[in-house]
C-alpha positions, 0 to 999 in steps of 0.5 A: 569339807563340810560346806560341800555336802547336801545333807539330807534328811530322809525319814518317815511321817510316823515316827512320834519324835520326828519334829524333834529330831527334824529341828535338831537336823536343822540346828545342825546345819545351821552350827555347820555352817551349811544353809538348809535347802528345802530340797534336802528334806525328804519324807512320806507316809510310813510303809515297810519300804520307805527308806528305800524307796526315798533315797532310791528317788533321790539317787534318780533325782540328783542322777547321783547319790547325794553325799550325806544322808541322816535317817533319825531312824534305825528302820529307815537307815536298815532301808537305804543300806539295802539299796546301797548294797543293791546298787553297789555304792562304794563308802565313798560314794556316801555318809551316813548319820543317824540316830539311835546308836546301835552296836550292828553299825560296827559290823557294817561296811559304811561307816555310820556316824551316830547320835547315840541316847544314853538310855541308862541315865534316861531310865533312871530319870523316868523312874526317879519322876514315876517314883515321885508321881506314884507318891504324890510328890511334884516334879522339879523339872517337867523336862530334863535334857540328858546330853547325847554322845556322838559316835563317830565312824572311819571309813572301814577298809574293804578287803 
């Protein structure tokens, strides 16, 4: 089923971690056996409604909604959700994925799969590194990989 999806990545250019998240998106497509089409990567300079504007442009260009969208931030996701609600898109019309899980995802009528960062482990690693640096002790690693969790959402029943 995944092979039939065209996964669009909609993002703004302001986010400082965008290149890392974009590389992760590309690696994810490759791992899933999907060939990247450069048209699937949609971006623009940040403005207040950039997610809304980008999804609207993709919708008009395709003549339909894309089957799947990955957003690297909750702000962009929120704007995409606004557009979907405005046009009365059905859950089955689109699959949504986002970076950074938020508990409000559980309350939204569109199921959103998410990459959830382990904030507790991240905070602990930062405190440990800061303490070492304050005490002039060398860091063993300049980078630490903290594995995220994938949060899968099922389609919700709409009454």
